[in-house]
C-alpha positions as CSV (number, residue, x, y, z in Angstrom):
1,M,0.0,0.0,0.0
2,G,1.3,3.5,-0.9
3,A,1.9,6.4,1.4
4,Y,-1.2,8.4,2.5
5,Q,-1.8,11.4,0.3
6,Y,-3.5,14.3,2.1
7,K,-6.3,15.8,0.1
8,R,-6.5,19.5,0.4
9,E,-10.0,21.0,0.4
10,P,-10.7,24.7,-0.1
11,L,-12.1,26.6,2.9
12,T,-15.8,27.3,3.0
13,G,-16.9,30.9,3.2
14,D,-17.6,30.5,6.9
15,E,-14.2,28.9,7.6
16,A,-12.4,31.8,5.7
17,N,-14.3,34.3,7.8
18,Q,-13.5,32.5,11.0
19,L,-9.8,32.5,10.1
20,A,-9.9,36.2,9.2
21,N,-11.8,37.1,12.4
22,A,-9.2,35.2,14.5
23,C,-6.6,37.8,13.4
24,T,-5.7,40.4,15.9
25,T,-4.4,43.1,13.6
26,H,-5.4,44.6,10.2
27,L,-2.1,43.4,8.8
28,E,-2.8,39.8,9.7
29,Q,-6.2,40.0,8.1
30,L,-4.7,41.5,4.9
31,I,-2.2,38.6,4.7
32,I,-4.9,36.0,5.2
33,W,-7.3,37.5,2.6
34,T,-4.4,37.9,0.2
35,F,-3.6,34.2,0.5
36,L,-7.2,33.1,0.3
37,D,-8.1,35.5,-2.7
38,T,-5.0,34.8,-4.8
39,G,-3.7,31.3,-3.9
40,L,-0.2,32.7,-3.3
41,R,2.4,30.5,-1.7
42,V,4.0,31.8,1.5
43,S,7.3,32.1,-0.2
44,E,5.7,34.2,-3.0
45,L,4.2,36.6,-0.6
46,A,7.3,36.8,1.5
47,T,9.5,37.8,-1.5
48,L,6.9,40.2,-2.9
49,K,8.5,43.6,-3.8
50,R,6.7,47.0,-4.0
51,T,7.5,47.1,-7.7
52,Q,5.3,44.0,-8.2
53,I,2.2,45.7,-6.8
54,D,0.1,47.8,-9.1
55,W,-2.2,49.8,-6.7
56,Q,-4.1,51.4,-9.6
57,T,-5.3,48.2,-11.1
58,H,-5.2,46.1,-7.9
59,R,-2.8,43.6,-9.5
60,L,0.2,41.6,-8.2
61,T,2.9,40.3,-10.5
62,I,4.2,37.0,-9.1
63,Y,7.3,35.1,-10.1
64,G,6.8,31.5,-9.1
65,K,7.8,28.0,-10.1
66,G,6.8,27.2,-13.7
67,G,6.8,23.4,-14.2
68,P,5.4,20.7,-11.9
69,Y,8.9,20.3,-10.4
70,G,9.9,24.0,-10.4
71,S,12.3,23.6,-13.3
72,R,11.5,26.9,-14.8
73,S,10.4,30.3,-13.6
74,K,6.9,31.4,-14.4
75,R,5.4,34.9,-14.3
76,R,1.8,35.2,-13.1
77,Q,-0.4,38.1,-12.6
78,E,-3.1,38.0,-9.9
79,G,-6.0,40.3,-9.6
80,A,-6.4,41.4,-6.0
81,K,-9.9,41.9,-4.6
82,V,-10.4,45.0,-2.5
83,R,-12.1,44.3,0.8
């Protein structure tokens, strides 16, 4: 028998709200909603530069792994939702 593969399920709306409401600062809520709205990885958010944020169009330009094994760099643009 193979190793157990954990299946990730998206959060429900109620679960997302509970997570955001558990935050103690506005910055924490901003980080949580950014993760939930865009699907960013922690490393992608941690390395985000100001030049990658377009405040006028509410867009982020993300440089992440490209192939299934990260063999190439891929550029992705995410539309950010305003809350």
